[in-house]
N, C-alpha and C positions, 0 to 999 in steps of 0.2 A: 552430106545429108545428116540431119539430126534426128535422133530418136530419144525416147526416155528409157533409161536403163536403171532398174532398181531405184526409181525415183529421181534420178539425176540426168541432166542433159548429156548426151554423148554424141560426138561427131563420128559417124561410121565411114570407114574407108571402103572403096570398091574392092571386090564385088560386095554388094549389099545383101549378104546372106547371114543366117544365124551362125554358120560355121566361121565366117570371116570375123564376126564380132567376138566370138569365143576365142579365136586366135589372137585378135587385137588385144584382148584383155588377158592373154596368157593363161587361159583356163583349160587348155586342151586335154590335159591328163587328170583333171579333177572330177570327182564324183558329183556331177551337177545335173539338174533338170532345168529345162528352159520353157517358158511360156511367152507367147507373143499375143498381145491383146487378149490376155486371159485364156488362151488356148495352149495346152501343153503340146510341144513339138517333139516328136520322137527323135532320138539321136540319129537314127538312120535317115531322117529328112533334113538334118541341119545344113547339108551342102546345097540342097535344092530350094530350101524355104527362103524366099525373097523377103526383104524388109523394105518398108516404104517410109518416107518422111512422116514423122509424127507417131509411128508405131511405139507401143510400149513393150519393152522386153524385160521380163523378170527372170532372174537367175537364182536358183535355189541350191544351196550346198547341202549335200547329203551328210547326215550326222548319225553316229551310233549312240544308242541310249537304251535305257531300260526302265 
């Protein structure tokens, strides 16, 4: 199944959840936020939030600044 991830096509392996994509991209321990189709998904819902063909996934890296 293909989705758009940060502007690039990505083939997602089953199961098709936010958590599986984060795992596939090796971002498990990173301070990130995720939005699906412009809706922020709480980290507590990553395991259950299903992705569908054509979804847009945006991953945001937390940064420190001042």
